[in-house]
N, C-alpha and C positions, 0 to 999 in steps of 0.2 A: 425274289427273296427266297433263299434256301429254307428247307424244312428244318426247324430246330433239332439239334441232335440230342441223344440221351444225356450227354454231358451237360448240355444247356439246361435240361430239366433237373438234373441232379444239383447243379449250382443254384437254380432257382428254389428248389425244395429247401436248401439250407437257409434261404432268406425268408421263408414263409413265417408269418407272425402267428403261428399256431403252436402252442406249447407241446402238444403231443400228436404231430401229424400222422405218425404210424398207427395210432389208435383210432383213427377216424375212418368213416366211410369215404370212398373215393369216387371220383367222376372221371370218365375218359376225356382226353383231349384229342380231337380228331383233326387230321390234316384237311383243310378247307376244300381243296379241289378233288380229293380222292375219297374222303370219308374214312381213311385208314387211321386207326388208333395209333398215336405216336407217344402217348404218355398217360399217366393217371395223376390226378391231383387230389389232395385232401379237401373235404368239404368243410368250410368254416361255418361258424355260428355268430349270432349277434354278440355273444359273450367274447368271442375271439376279437371281434372288431373293437369292442370296448377296451379289452386288454391292450390291443395294439395302439389305440389312441392314448391310453394312459402311459404306456411305455414311451411313445413319441413325445408326449408332454414333458416327461421327466428328462428325456434326452435333450429337448430344446432348452430346458433350464441349464443343464450342464454346458451346452453349446454356447449359450448366451454369456456364461461366466468366463469363457475363454477370452484372452486378449485378442484384439482384432488381427494383429499380425500372425498369431498362431492359426486363427481360422482361415486367413488368407493363404497360408502355407498349405493347409489341408486341402482347401478347394483347388489350389494350383496342382497339387499332387494328383487329385482326382481327375482333373482335366488332362494331365499327362497320361494317366492310365487309360 
């Protein structure tokens, strides 16, 4: 498996469920075989987890309100990607 690239970590950072990741302490991510630092990530808190769960619950309500055919189209598109 190749080492994740900087672009991979940039993409993942946009998905982080922390409202203000650039204002947080960070922690290094090290390549497992060499110990070389390949990225840094924001350190989350219990409040971040609670906010992420709340957001997921709200998204689930919206998802459940979609017609089944629409949800199936979205899942199929995800599979294609």
